[in-house]
GUVEXMAR-368403 format. One record per residue: x, y, z of N, C-alpha, C, O in turn. Coordinates in Angstrom, 2 decimals. Example, Ala and Ser with C-alpha at 12.3 -4.5 7.8 and 13.67 -1.06 7.14 Angstrom:
ATOM       nxx       nyy       nzz      caxx      cayy      cazz       cxx       cyy       czz       oxx       oyy       ozz
ATOM     13.19     -5.69      7.80     12.30     -4.50      7.80     13.20     -3.30      7.80     14.24     -3.32      8.46
ATOM     12.85     -2.25      7.08     13.67     -1.06      7.14     12.90      0.03      7.87     13.41      1.14      8.04
***
This chain:
ATOM       nxx       nyy       nzz      caxx      cayy      cazz       cxx       cyy       czz       oxx       oyy       ozz
ATOM     76.18     32.24    202.01     74.77     32.76    201.33     74.75     34.09    201.57     75.00     34.90    200.67
ATOM     74.50     34.39    202.64     74.21     36.07    203.09     75.52     36.84    202.63     75.26     37.91    202.07
ATOM     76.91     36.53    202.74     78.26     37.36    202.81     78.08     37.82    200.81     78.27     38.98    200.43
ATOM     77.75     36.84    199.94     77.61     37.47    198.76     76.48     38.45    197.95     76.53     39.20    196.97
ATOM     75.17     37.91    199.13     74.35     39.02    198.72     74.32     40.13    199.12     73.60     40.95    198.56
ATOM     75.16     40.50    200.28     75.42     41.90    200.86     76.35     42.42    199.90     76.20     43.63    199.73
ATOM     77.36     41.84    199.17     78.45     42.31    198.46     77.56     42.76    197.02     78.02     43.65    196.30
ATOM     76.42     42.16    196.72     75.97     42.68    195.73     75.03     43.63    195.56     75.05     44.37    194.58
ATOM     74.00     43.72    196.63     73.72     44.90    197.31     74.24     46.41    197.39     73.75     47.48    197.02
ATOM     75.45     46.03    198.02     76.23     47.04    198.02     76.91     47.80    196.80     77.04     49.02    196.66
ATOM     77.37     46.61    195.81     78.22     47.11    194.40     76.56     47.55    193.73     76.80     48.75    193.55
ATOM     75.37     47.41    193.36     74.06     47.80    192.83     74.25     49.23    193.68     74.45     50.19    192.94
ATOM     74.23     49.48    194.79     73.88     50.82    195.18     75.09     51.99    194.80     75.08     53.19    194.52
ATOM     76.24     50.84    194.95     77.61     52.01    194.65     77.41     52.58    193.14     77.82     53.72    192.90
ATOM     76.84     51.85    192.20     76.81     52.00    190.46     75.86     52.84    190.52     76.03     53.73    189.68
ATOM     74.52     53.02    191.38     73.44     53.90    191.24     73.63     55.04    191.94     72.80     55.94    191.78
ATOM     74.65     55.23    192.79     75.29     56.84    193.48     76.25     57.45    192.33     76.29     58.66    192.15
ATOM     76.91     56.66    191.67     77.84     56.92    190.39     77.13     57.56    189.35     77.52     58.67    189.00
ATOM     76.05     56.98    188.74     75.11     57.40    187.72     74.51     58.57    188.20     74.70     59.52    187.44
ATOM     73.72     58.86    189.41     73.63     59.94    190.02     74.24     61.08    189.83     73.82     62.07    189.23
ATOM     75.46     60.87    190.47     76.54     61.99    190.32     76.85     62.36    188.95     76.48     63.44    188.49
ATOM     77.32     61.76    188.46     77.33     61.87    186.62     76.00     62.68    186.23     76.35     63.68    185.61
ATOM     74.53     62.63    186.38     74.02     63.30    185.77     73.67     64.93    186.13     73.38     65.88    185.40
ATOM     73.84     64.81    187.61     73.88     65.77    188.45     75.01     67.14    187.92     74.90     68.37    188.00
ATOM     76.13     66.20    187.35     77.41     66.94    186.75     77.40     67.46    185.26     78.13     68.28    184.69
ATOM     76.47     66.78    184.86     76.04     67.19    183.30     75.30     68.36    183.46     75.60     69.45    182.98
ATOM     74.21     68.09    184.25     72.74     69.00    184.45     73.49     70.37    184.56     73.33     71.34    183.82
ATOM     74.38     70.26    185.70     75.13     71.65    186.20     76.13     72.29    185.27     76.61     73.42    185.40
ATOM     76.44     71.18    184.08     77.05     71.91    182.99     76.65     72.66    181.63     77.34     73.40    180.92
ATOM     75.39     72.26    181.49     74.21     72.49    180.80     73.91     73.89    181.21     74.11     74.88    180.51
ATOM     73.42     73.89    182.37     73.13     74.94    182.81     73.82     76.16    183.01     73.21     77.22    183.11
ATOM     75.30     76.07    183.08     76.48     77.20    182.91     76.46     77.42    181.57     76.40     78.64    181.42
ATOM     76.48     76.81    180.41     76.20     77.00    179.07     74.89     77.51    178.87     74.85     77.96    177.72
ATOM     73.98     77.62    179.34     73.02     78.28    178.93     73.09     79.67    179.63     72.72     80.66    179.01
ATOM     73.46     79.75    180.63     73.41     81.15    181.25     74.70     82.30    180.77     74.68     83.51    180.96
ATOM     75.84     81.43    180.06     76.80     82.16    179.12     76.11     82.87    178.17     76.40     84.05    177.98
ATOM     74.74     82.03    177.15     74.65     82.22    176.01     73.91     83.19    176.32     74.15     84.25    175.75
ATOM     72.65     83.13    177.41     71.73     84.27    177.75     72.62     85.95    178.32     72.20     87.10    178.18
ATOM     73.81     85.52    178.90     74.59     87.18    179.54     75.30     87.71    178.47     75.58     88.87    178.76
ATOM     75.97     87.24    176.77     76.66     87.46    176.35     75.40     88.20    175.46     74.26     87.80    175.21
ATOM     76.40     89.97    174.96     75.52     90.64    174.17     74.75     90.17    172.59     75.32     89.23    172.04
ATOM     73.93     90.56    172.09     73.46     90.06    171.01     73.49     91.29    169.50     72.54     92.05    169.33
ATOM     74.44     91.29    168.76     74.72     91.81    167.52     73.38     91.62    166.68     72.82     90.59    166.29
ATOM     73.05     92.98    166.53     71.97     93.31    166.07     71.99     93.69    164.65     71.99     92.72    163.89
ATOM     72.00     94.93    164.05     72.42     95.69    163.03     73.41     96.27    163.19     73.25     97.35    163.77
ATOM     75.16     95.84    162.72     76.28     96.29    162.50     76.13     97.18    161.62     75.51     97.07    160.56
ATOM     76.79     98.25    162.09     77.15     99.70    161.56     77.79     99.00    160.46     78.45     97.97    160.58
ATOM     77.48     99.79    159.09     78.05     99.83    157.84     79.53    101.07    157.60     79.42    102.30    157.55
ATOM     80.57    100.43    157.50     81.67    100.95    157.29     81.90    101.62    155.95     82.18    101.09    154.88
ATOM     81.62    103.47    156.36     81.43    104.34    154.71     82.94    105.12    154.74     83.64    105.61    155.63
ATOM     83.04    104.99    153.30     84.57    105.92    153.07     84.02    107.18    152.97     82.91    107.53    152.57
ATOM     85.11    107.89    153.44     84.61    109.12    153.68     84.88    109.42    152.36     85.70    108.93    151.59
ATOM     83.62    110.78    152.15     84.11    111.14    150.77     85.13    112.49    150.47     85.28    113.40    151.28
ATOM     85.67    112.42    149.40     86.56    112.79    148.68     86.34    114.42    148.43     85.30    114.64    147.81
ATOM     87.07    115.57    148.77     86.43    117.07    147.88     86.71    117.09    146.82     87.40    118.09    146.65
ATOM     86.55    116.46    145.75     86.20    117.12    144.40     86.79    118.15    144.03     87.79    118.12    143.31
ATOM     86.13    119.48    144.56     86.57    120.79    144.36     87.82    120.84    144.38     88.49    121.14    143.40
ATOM     88.35    120.53    145.67     89.98    121.00    145.71     90.86    120.15    144.70     91.80    120.69    144.12
ATOM     90.55    118.89    144.51     91.15    117.83    143.68     91.18    118.87    142.43     92.25    119.34    142.03
ATOM     89.90    119.21    141.85     89.82    119.86    140.61     90.65    121.01    140.91     91.48    120.98    140.00
ATOM     90.94    122.08    141.70     91.43    123.42    141.79     92.76    122.74    142.02     93.63    123.02    141.20
ATOM     93.02    122.04    142.81     94.31    121.67    142.58     95.47    121.04    141.57     96.70    121.00    141.57
ATOM     94.49    120.60    140.77     94.77    120.03    139.20     95.07    121.11    138.17     95.98    121.12    137.33
ATOM     94.09    122.04    138.41     93.93    122.71    137.77     95.25    124.10    137.96     95.89    124.87    137.24
ATOM     95.16    123.87    138.94     96.77    124.86    139.57     97.64    124.56    139.29     98.58    125.34    139.39
ATOM     97.91    122.89    138.64     99.50    122.30    138.36     99.50    122.75    137.30    100.22    123.68    136.97
ATOM     98.42    121.97    136.30     98.33    122.44    134.65     98.47    123.56    134.32     98.91    123.68    133.18
ATOM     98.21    124.73    135.01     98.66    126.04    134.58    100.13    126.33    134.80    101.03    126.88    134.17
ATOM    100.04    125.93    135.56    101.67    126.28    136.44    102.78    125.54    135.32    103.90    125.97    135.05
ATOM    102.11    124.31    134.76    103.08    123.65    133.98    103.33    124.35    132.99    104.41    124.75    132.56
ATOM    101.66    124.60    132.42    101.83    125.52    131.01    102.64    126.78    130.93    103.31    127.00    129.92
ATOM    102.63    127.81    132.20    103.06    128.75    132.04    104.73    128.68    132.31    105.54    129.50    131.88
ATOM    105.05    127.50    133.12    106.61    127.14    132.87    107.41    126.79    131.37    108.52    127.11    130.96
ATOM    105.95    125.69    130.55    106.95    125.81    129.73    106.45    126.76    128.49    106.80    126.44    127.36
ATOM    105.74    127.77    128.65    105.65    128.78    127.43    106.57    129.60    128.23    106.98    130.44    127.43
ATOM    107.13    129.82    129.38    108.57    130.79    129.80    109.68    130.03    129.14    110.57    130.66    128.58
ATOM    109.70    128.54    129.16    111.00    127.73    128.62    110.78    128.53    127.20    111.62    129.35    126.83
ATOM    109.67    128.26    126.47    109.99    128.39    125.00    110.12    129.35    124.64    110.77    129.56    123.61
ATOM    109.43    130.53    125.50    110.29    132.08    125.38    111.30    132.54    125.65    111.56    133.54    124.99
ATOM    112.41    132.11    126.73    113.35    132.16    127.06    114.35    132.23    126.26    115.27    133.01    126.51
ATOM    114.35    131.40    125.11    115.73    131.74    124.43    115.12    131.20    122.86    115.16    130.03    122.47
ATOM    114.60    132.27    122.16    114.40    132.10    120.87    115.49    131.90    119.85    115.33    131.56    118.68
ATOM    116.24    132.09    120.27    117.93    132.08    119.46    118.29    130.75    119.53    118.92    130.40    118.52
ATOM    118.07    129.65    120.58    118.66    128.77    120.72    117.35    127.91    119.76    117.73    126.86    119.23
ATOM    116.26    128.19    119.58    115.24    127.07    118.81    115.87    128.07    117.56    115.90    127.20    116.69
ATOM    116.18    128.79    117.15    116.19    129.33    115.63    117.56    128.69    115.22    117.77    128.54    114.01
ATOM    118.66    128.23    116.27    119.54    127.61    115.81    119.45    125.87    115.57    119.72    125.05    114.69
ATOM    119.00    125.90    116.66    118.13    124.20    116.57    117.30    123.64    115.08    117.13    122.58    114.49
ATOM    116.91    125.12    114.90    115.80    124.77    113.48    117.00    124.60    112.46    117.06    123.55    111.84
ATOM    117.95    125.59    112.26    118.65    126.05    111.09    119.60    124.45    111.05    119.79    123.83    110.00
ATOM    120.06    124.05    112.26    121.05    122.11    112.19    120.31    121.73    111.35    120.55    121.76    110.14
ATOM    118.67    121.06    112.21    117.90    120.39    111.58    117.59    120.68    110.10    117.19    119.72    109.44
ATOM    117.71    121.92    109.45    117.22    121.67    108.13    118.48    122.10    107.32    118.40    122.25    106.10
ATOM    119.45    122.27    107.89    121.12    121.80    107.09    121.04    120.32    107.18    121.09    119.67    106.13
ATOM    120.91    119.67    108.46    120.58    117.97    108.28    119.88    117.13    107.24    120.35    116.09    106.80
ATOM    118.61    117.70    106.84    117.72    117.25    106.08    118.41    117.69    104.70    118.18    116.97    103.72
ATOM    119.16    118.72    104.57    119.63    119.25    103.42    120.78    118.36    103.11    120.90    118.28    101.89
ATOM    121.46    117.82    103.60    122.59    117.15    103.35    122.07    115.94    103.43    122.58    115.34    102.48
ATOM    121.26    115.13    104.04    120.42    114.08    103.77    120.03    113.61    102.49    120.15    112.51    101.95
ATOM    119.46    114.88    102.08    118.98    114.76    100.80    120.08    115.06     99.43    119.75    114.72     98.29
ATOM    121.17    115.60     99.67    122.03    115.59     98.87    122.86    114.27     98.95    123.51    113.90     97.97
ATOM    122.85    113.62    100.03    123.59    112.22     99.89    122.22    111.25     99.36    122.64    110.11     99.11
ATOM    121.29    111.32     99.21    120.50    110.25     98.79    120.18    110.72     97.07    119.95    109.89     96.18
ATOM    120.22    112.06     96.88    120.26    112.25     95.52    121.69    111.56     94.95    121.67    110.85     93.94
ATOM    122.87    111.83     95.64    124.13    111.53     94.94    123.93    109.83     95.04    124.30    109.12     94.11
ATOM    123.43    109.38     96.03    122.83    108.12     95.97    122.48    106.93     94.45    122.81    105.97     93.76
ATOM    121.49    108.13     94.80    120.73    107.29     93.79    120.93    107.66     91.62    120.37    107.11     90.66
ATOM    122.02    108.86     91.70    123.19    109.59     90.81    123.71    108.69     90.69    123.41    108.37     89.54
ATOM    124.63    107.62     91.21    125.67    106.70     91.47    125.10    105.72     90.96    125.61    105.39     89.89
ATOM    123.77    104.79     91.46    122.92    103.64     91.29    122.97    103.70     89.69    123.51    102.91     88.92
ATOM    121.99    105.31     89.34    121.84    105.00     87.78    123.07    105.46     86.72    122.68    105.60     85.56
ATOM    124.44    105.70     86.93    125.33    106.09     86.26    125.93    104.27     86.29    126.35    103.70     85.28
ATOM    125.85    103.65     87.65    126.04    102.02     87.59    125.53    101.82     86.30    126.15    101.85     85.24
ATOM    123.84    101.52     86.55    123.19    101.08     85.85    123.64    101.19     84.16    123.54    100.33     83.29
ATOM    124.15    102.54     84.08    124.15    102.80     82.62    125.62    102.04     82.42    125.83    101.28     81.48
ATOM    126.33    102.26     83.17    127.57    101.52     82.96    127.58    100.21     82.08    127.97     99.97     80.93
ATOM    126.82     99.25     83.35    126.39     98.02     82.95    125.97     98.00     81.64    126.42     97.19     80.83
ATOM    125.26     98.72     81.39    124.30     98.34     79.78    125.15     98.67     78.58    125.45     98.03     77.58
ATOM    125.46    100.00     79.05    126.72    100.21     77.96    128.28     98.88     77.71    128.86     98.60     76.66
ATOM    128.48     98.41     78.95    129.03     97.48     78.66    129.02     96.41     77.88    129.83     95.94     77.09
ATOM    127.58     96.01     78.36    126.77     94.74     77.59    126.68     95.23     76.16    127.11     94.45     75.31
ATOM    126.09     96.63     75.66    126.14     97.33     74.80    127.51     96.41     73.79    127.46     95.45     73.03
ATOM    128.58     97.24     74.24    130.05     97.30     73.45    130.22     96.14     73.45    130.56     95.73     72.34
ATOM    130.10     95.04     74.54    130.05     93.54     74.51    129.47     93.09     73.11    130.17     92.52     72.27
ATOM    128.20     93.38     72.94    127.18     92.68     71.66    128.08     93.42     70.56    128.76     92.69     69.85
ATOM    128.14     94.44     70.42    128.57     94.92     69.14    130.00     94.23     68.64    129.97     93.80     67.49
ATOM    130.92     94.12     69.20    132.03     93.19     68.90    131.52     92.02     68.37    131.66     91.68     67.19
ATOM    130.58     91.00     69.73    130.34     89.76     69.18    130.15     90.07     67.72    130.89     89.58     66.87
ATOM    129.01     91.00     67.39    127.95     90.59     66.25    129.23     91.35     65.40    129.13     91.03     64.21
ATOM    130.35     92.22     65.64    130.68     92.16     64.41    132.11     91.00     64.02    132.86     91.13     63.06
ATOM    132.18     90.03     64.93    133.07     88.94     64.93    132.09     87.83     64.06    132.44     86.73     63.63
ATOM    131.28     88.23     63.98    129.96     87.06     63.18    129.84     87.78     61.89    129.71     87.05     60.92
ATOM    129.86     89.11     61.66    130.02     89.60     60.42    130.95     89.61     59.71    130.88     89.63     58.48
ATOM    132.36     89.58     60.60    133.34     88.86     59.64    133.33     87.35     59.62    133.94     86.90     58.65
ATOM    132.90     86.62     60.27    132.57     85.34     59.59    131.50     85.26     58.62    131.73     84.75     57.52
ATOM    130.89     85.51     58.78    129.86     85.32     57.38    130.76     85.99     56.43    131.09     85.26     55.49
ATOM    131.28     87.25     56.43    132.13     87.64     55.32    132.72     86.54     54.30    132.54     86.13     53.15
ATOM    133.62     86.28     55.56    134.53     84.94     55.04    134.24     84.06     54.17    134.79     83.82     53.09
ATOM    132.98     83.41     54.86    132.16     82.46     54.10    131.61     82.86     53.08    131.10     82.04     52.32
ATOM    131.58     84.27     52.78    130.30     84.64     51.48    131.61     84.84     50.43    131.60     84.22     49.37
ATOM    132.65     85.65     50.74    133.69     85.48     49.94    134.22     84.10     49.34    134.24     83.91     48.12
ATOM    134.63     83.21     50.21    134.62     81.87     49.61    133.87     80.62     49.12    134.14     79.43     48.91
ATOM    132.62     81.56     49.02    131.64     81.07     48.24    131.29     81.65     47.01    130.93     80.96     46.06
ATOM    131.34     82.54     46.98    131.44     83.48     45.71    132.50     83.32     44.48    132.28     83.49     43.28
ATOM    133.94     82.86     45.28    134.64     82.42     44.70    134.67     80.99     44.11    135.34     80.54     43.18
ATOM    134.04     80.61     44.64    133.55     78.83     44.15    132.35     79.38     43.15    132.71     79.34     41.98
ATOM    131.63     79.64     43.26    130.38     79.53     42.68    131.18     80.16     41.23    131.01     79.48     40.21
ATOM    131.95     81.31     41.12    132.75     81.80     39.81    133.28     80.50     39.55    132.72     79.96     38.59
ATOM    133.97     79.98     39.96    134.94     78.23     39.41    133.58     77.29     38.94    133.72     76.53     37.99
ATOM    132.27     77.38     39.64    131.51     76.71     38.83    130.85     77.30     37.68    130.41     76.57     36.80
ATOM    130.75     78.55     37.61    130.02     79.16     36.24    131.17     78.77     35.00    130.83     78.48     33.85
ATOM    132.53     78.83     35.48    133.23     78.57     34.42    133.57     77.58     34.39    134.61     77.45     33.75
ATOM    133.06     76.43     34.95    133.47     74.70     34.57    131.79     74.57     33.76    131.70     73.67     32.92
ATOM    130.70     75.31     33.98    129.50     74.46     33.19    129.47     74.97     31.90    128.65     74.69     31.03
ATOM    130.57     75.84     31.81    130.01     76.17     30.23    130.55     74.97     29.10    131.57     74.37     29.43
ATOM    129.96     74.63     27.87    130.00     73.53     27.17    131.18     73.02     26.81    131.45     71.82     26.94
ATOM    132.29     74.25     26.14    133.82     73.70     25.96    134.48     73.39     26.81    135.52     72.93     26.34
ATOM    134.49     73.38     28.54    135.08     72.89     29.36    134.39     72.10     30.07    134.99     71.74     31.08
ATOM    132.80     71.46     29.90    132.66     70.46     30.15    132.85     69.30     29.32    132.94     68.11     29.63
ATOM    132.89     69.97     27.98    133.80     68.96     26.72    135.28     68.62     27.20    135.59     67.43     27.14
ATOM    136.16     69.47     27.63    137.64     69.35     27.87    137.56     68.74     28.90    138.41     67.86     29.00
ATOM    136.65     68.88     30.02    137.32     67.76     31.10    136.28     66.32     30.78    136.46     65.46     31.64
ATOM    135.73     66.11     30.21    135.02     64.58     29.84    135.74     64.21     28.83    135.25     63.22     28.27
ATOM    137.00     64.71     28.20    137.70     64.11     26.86    138.51     62.86     27.27    138.80     61.89     26.58
ATOM    138.77     63.10     28.44    139.85     62.12     29.24    139.23     60.71     29.93    139.88     59.82     30.48
ATOM    137.96     60.76     29.77    137.15     59.73     30.56    137.34     58.23     29.66    137.17     57.09     30.10
ATOM    137.62     58.51     28.72    137.94     57.20     27.93    137.01     56.61     27.68    137.29     55.43     27.86
ATOM    135.66     56.73     27.24    134.01     56.37     27.68    133.41     56.14     25.87    133.84     56.94     25.04
ATOM    132.79     55.43     25.57    132.44     55.26     24.09    131.15     55.84     24.11    130.60     55.66     23.02
ATOM    130.36     56.52     25.00    129.26     57.62     25.34    129.58     58.84     25.84    129.02     59.27     26.85
ATOM    130.57     59.56     25.16    130.67     61.19     25.70    129.48     61.90     25.89    129.21     62.54     26.91
ATOM    128.69     61.76     24.76    127.39     62.54     25.57    126.87     62.01     26.72    126.25     62.80     27.44
ATOM    126.98     60.82     27.10    126.21     60.64     28.37    127.07     61.44     29.24    126.56     62.32     29.94
ATOM    128.46     61.21     29.28    129.46     61.93     29.99    129.53     63.14     30.26    129.91     63.64     31.32
ATOM    129.03     63.87     28.95    129.16     65.49     29.50    127.60     65.88     30.01    127.34     66.99     30.49
ATOM    126.59     64.78     29.82    125.10     65.36     30.74    125.62     65.10     32.02    125.63     66.12     32.72
ATOM    125.97     64.32     32.45    126.40     63.99     33.86    127.19     64.88     34.45    126.97     65.38     35.56
ATOM    128.05     65.11     33.80    129.17     66.50     34.29    128.51     67.98     34.12    129.10     68.94     34.62
ATOM    127.52     68.14     33.54    126.50     69.55     33.48    125.95     69.34     34.20    126.00     70.14     35.13
ATOM    125.06     68.19     34.34    123.92     68.40     35.68    124.65     68.39     37.51    123.94     68.71     38.46
ATOM    125.88     68.04     37.65    127.17     68.15     38.31    126.84     69.35     38.71    125.98     69.79     39.48
ATOM    127.87     69.94     37.88    127.65     71.25     38.08    126.80     72.23     38.33    127.11     73.14     39.09
ATOM    125.45     72.18     37.65    124.77     72.84     38.10    123.69     72.93     39.26    123.05     73.88     39.71
ATOM    123.72     71.54     39.56    123.48     71.26     40.91    124.03     72.12     42.05    123.39     72.73     42.90
ATOM    126.00     72.01     41.81    126.46     73.12     42.42    126.37     73.82     42.45    126.65     74.29     43.55
ATOM    125.95     74.68     41.57    125.97     76.01     41.04    124.76     76.62     42.12    124.98     77.64     42.76
ATOM    123.49     75.86     42.23    122.20     75.97     42.57    122.74     76.20     44.23    122.57     77.26     44.83
ATOM    123.26     75.29     44.66    123.92     75.21     46.32    124.39     76.21     46.79    123.96     76.82     47.76
ATOM    125.51     76.49     46.03    126.26     77.59     46.12    125.64     79.14     46.33    125.93     80.06     47.09
ATOM    124.78     78.98     45.45    123.88     80.10     45.02    122.68     80.43     46.43    122.52     81.57     46.87
ATOM    121.87     79.12     47.03    121.18     79.33     48.23    122.22     79.51     49.27    121.80     80.24     50.16
ATOM    123.42     79.11     49.47    124.49     79.18     50.81    124.59     80.81     50.85    124.30     81.43     51.87
ATOM    125.07     81.52     49.47    125.37     82.61     49.28    124.09     83.71     49.54    124.25     84.79     50.12
ATOM    122.91     83.29     49.06    121.52     83.99     49.64    121.27     84.33     51.13    120.85     85.36     51.65
ATOM    121.72     82.99     51.73    121.36     82.75     53.05    122.48     83.85     54.21    122.20     84.57     55.17
ATOM    123.73     83.51     53.55    124.96     84.59     54.25    124.64     85.63     53.55    125.52     86.38     53.98
ATOM    124.03     86.30     52.76    124.09     87.66     52.45    122.43     88.18     53.67    122.19     89.28     54.15
ATOM    121.66     86.94     53.79    120.58     87.74     54.57    121.43     87.97     56.16    121.47     89.05     56.74
ATOM    122.05     86.71     56.67    122.85     86.99     57.86    123.67     88.17     58.06    123.84     88.76     59.12
ATOM    124.29     88.51     56.66    124.97     89.74     56.86    124.22     91.34     56.78    124.57     92.35     57.39
ATOM    123.56     91.24     56.20    122.24     92.44     56.55    121.91     92.66     57.73    122.07     93.68     58.42
ATOM    121.29     91.41     58.04    120.61     91.40     60.12    121.54     92.16     60.86    121.43     93.15     61.58
ATOM    122.79     91.20     60.39    123.95     91.43     61.31    124.49     93.04     61.40    124.75     93.65     62.44
ATOM    124.54     93.35     60.50    124.44     95.16     60.08    123.67     95.79     60.60    124.02     96.71     61.34
ATOM    121.87     95.38     60.28    121.65     96.17     61.24    121.72     96.30     62.51    121.94     97.34     63.14
ATOM    121.48     94.81     63.09    121.77     95.09     64.64    122.99     95.70     65.60    122.95     96.12     66.76
ATOM    124.23     95.59     64.55    125.27     96.57     64.84    125.26     97.56     64.90    125.84     98.07     65.86
ATOM    124.48     98.59     63.72    124.13     99.97     64.07    123.19    100.25     65.13    123.33    101.27     65.81
ATOM    122.04     99.26     65.36    121.14     99.75     66.52    122.14     99.54     67.78    122.14    100.34     68.71
ATOM    122.67     98.84     67.76    123.73     98.67     69.12    124.90     99.90     69.17    125.33    100.51     70.15
ATOM    125.20    100.01     67.94    125.98    101.47     68.32    125.48    102.54     68.52    126.15    103.29     69.23
ATOM    124.11    103.07     67.99    123.44    103.80     68.60    123.21    103.79     69.94    123.56    104.77     70.60
ATOM    122.53    102.58     70.60    122.85    102.43     72.17    124.06    102.46     72.71    124.02    102.89     73.86
ATOM    125.16    102.15     72.32    126.23    102.80     72.76    126.71    104.08     72.80    127.31    104.58     73.75
ATOM    126.41    104.65     71.67    126.69    106.04     71.50    125.39    106.98     72.46    125.47    108.17     72.77
ATOM    124.54    106.28     72.69    123.35    107.32     73.59    123.74    107.13     75.09    123.44    107.88     76.02
ATOM    124.39    106.09     75.13    124.87    105.97     76.83    126.26    106.68     77.21    126.76    107.04     78.28
ATOM    126.58    106.70     76.12    127.90    107.66     76.48    127.92    109.06     76.33    128.95    109.71     76.48
ATOM    126.87    109.52     76.06    125.99    110.79     76.29    125.57    110.72     77.39    125.92    111.48     78.30
ATOM    124.84    109.90     77.49    124.14    110.09     78.99    125.26    110.18     80.34    125.16    110.85     81.37
ATOM    126.53    109.08     79.84    127.16    109.39     81.23    127.98    110.50     81.46    128.21    110.89     82.60
ATOM    128.65    111.27     80.04    129.19    112.59     80.32    128.48    113.48     80.42    128.80    114.64     80.70
ATOM    127.50    113.10     80.23    126.57    114.81     80.47    126.23    114.59     82.18    126.30    115.55     82.95
ATOM    125.85    113.15     82.65    126.07    113.27     84.42    127.56    113.43     84.82    127.84    113.94     85.91
ATOM    128.42    113.05     84.05    129.57    113.62     84.72    129.50    115.08     84.69    129.60    115.68     85.76
ATOM    129.37    115.70     83.68    129.46    117.40     83.62    128.42    117.87     84.47    128.89    118.85     85.05
ATOM    127.13    117.66     84.89    126.35    117.75     85.85    126.69    117.72     87.52    126.24    118.42     88.43
ATOM    127.78    116.48     87.51    127.87    116.19     89.15    128.92    117.12     88.84    128.67    118.02     89.65
ATOM    130.23    117.60     88.01    131.50    118.45     88.47    130.45    119.91     88.74    130.49    120.45     89.85
ATOM    129.72    120.35     87.86    128.72    122.11     88.07    128.09    122.03     89.60    127.81    122.98     90.32
ATOM    127.95    120.47     89.92    127.45    120.64     91.43    128.23    121.01     92.72    128.11    121.78     93.68
ATOM    129.10    120.08     92.27    130.55    120.14     92.93    131.08    121.29     93.27    131.39    121.48     94.45
ATOM    131.31    122.39     92.14    131.70    123.75     91.95    130.48    124.64     92.87    130.52    125.10     94.00
ATOM    129.53    124.63     91.93    128.36    125.15     93.14    128.23    125.08     94.29    128.10    126.06     95.01
ATOM    128.27    123.49     94.84    128.69    123.38     96.85    129.58    124.27     97.35    129.57    124.88     98.42
ATOM    130.54    124.27     96.25    132.26    124.21     96.93    132.18    126.09     96.84    132.93    126.65     97.63
ATOM    131.48    126.83     96.12    131.12    128.06     96.45    130.38    128.67     97.06    130.45    129.85     97.40
ATOM    129.25    127.61     97.33    128.45    128.12     98.68    128.99    127.73     99.96    128.67    128.31    100.99
ATOM    129.69    126.92     99.92    130.68    126.73    101.25    131.30    127.83    101.36    131.16    128.27    102.50
ATOM    132.03    128.59    100.61    132.83    129.43    100.62    132.53    130.87    101.08    133.24    131.68    101.69
ATOM    131.07    130.99    100.52    130.55    132.27    100.49    129.81    132.17    101.92    129.57    133.26    102.44
ATOM    129.38    130.92    102.67    128.93    130.90    103.82    129.47    131.58    104.82    130.55    131.11    105.20
ATOM    129.07    132.64    105.45    129.55    133.03    106.55    130.29    131.91    107.66    130.07    130.70    107.59
ATOM    131.11    132.50    108.61    131.77    131.13    109.57    130.68    131.57    110.64    130.00    132.59    110.53
ATOM    130.60    130.42    111.98    129.72    130.52    112.73    129.91    131.28    113.55    131.13    131.16    113.71
ATOM    129.37    132.51    114.65    130.12    133.35    115.66    130.42    132.88    116.46    129.55    132.07    116.76
ATOM    131.57    132.82    117.41    131.71    131.46    118.45    130.77    131.81    119.96    130.32    132.88    120.37
ATOM    130.75    130.87    120.36    129.64    131.35    121.83    130.84    131.74    122.33    132.03    131.48    122.18
ATOM    129.87    132.71    123.23    130.63    133.29    124.46    130.75    132.49    125.27    129.91    131.59    125.32
ATOM    131.98    132.49    126.33    131.98    131.63    127.52    131.63    132.48    129.03    132.20    133.49    129.44
ATOM    130.67    131.83    129.60    130.35    132.48    130.74    131.38    132.75    131.87    132.00    131.88    132.48
ATOM    131.47    134.29    132.09    132.68    134.13    133.04    132.28    133.84    134.57    131.12    134.01    134.94
ATOM    133.35    133.37    135.48    133.34    132.97    136.33    133.01    133.70    137.61    133.54    134.77    137.90
ATOM    131.97    132.96    138.48    131.26    134.36    139.12    132.24    134.16    141.12    132.03    134.99    142.00
***
């Protein structure tokens, strides 16, 4: 019994020693931290960084000087070679004139093409209406000849001669029936002739209008051709009379 009791007392004492040493170590560590915090310098009010001011006077003066130098350079370059500027202006003017002439020629060519198309259609229309007029006139001639035959057959003596060979016991009824048939045929032929006469007059009027259009377009195209020829002659004369440009002198080698 005394042995186990002694061992327990020894273990308890050893545990107390270990706990006490650990508490001492913790206390010393906390004191060291406090000393470090108290010894570190405190930052009260940090200085604000300020951007150094730019001297606007010097910048403005330098910009003014640069702009004045550029303007002087441009004015010197502009006044250095006035002949070159004149040549450039003349070249641009001539190019504009040539472009204007080309545009005018293209527009004139377009108008000429339109007039040619209209002329072709007017000529075709006139030719077609002339063909229709010939057909109408042929039909009219045939109907006029037929009407003459009907007029001849409707005469009483011709009706009697035509019905004499029927061999009927009622010749009066046969002659009356023949007369009515011929009169109906005569009226129908006259109506057809009236229609053909109206068509003939309408076609003749349309052909006259179309021929006037053809004549007007032909004269317009001929006038445009004459103007183009005259303009070509004037342009050729102007190019011949224009002096040749003087050759540019080549710089001599230094």
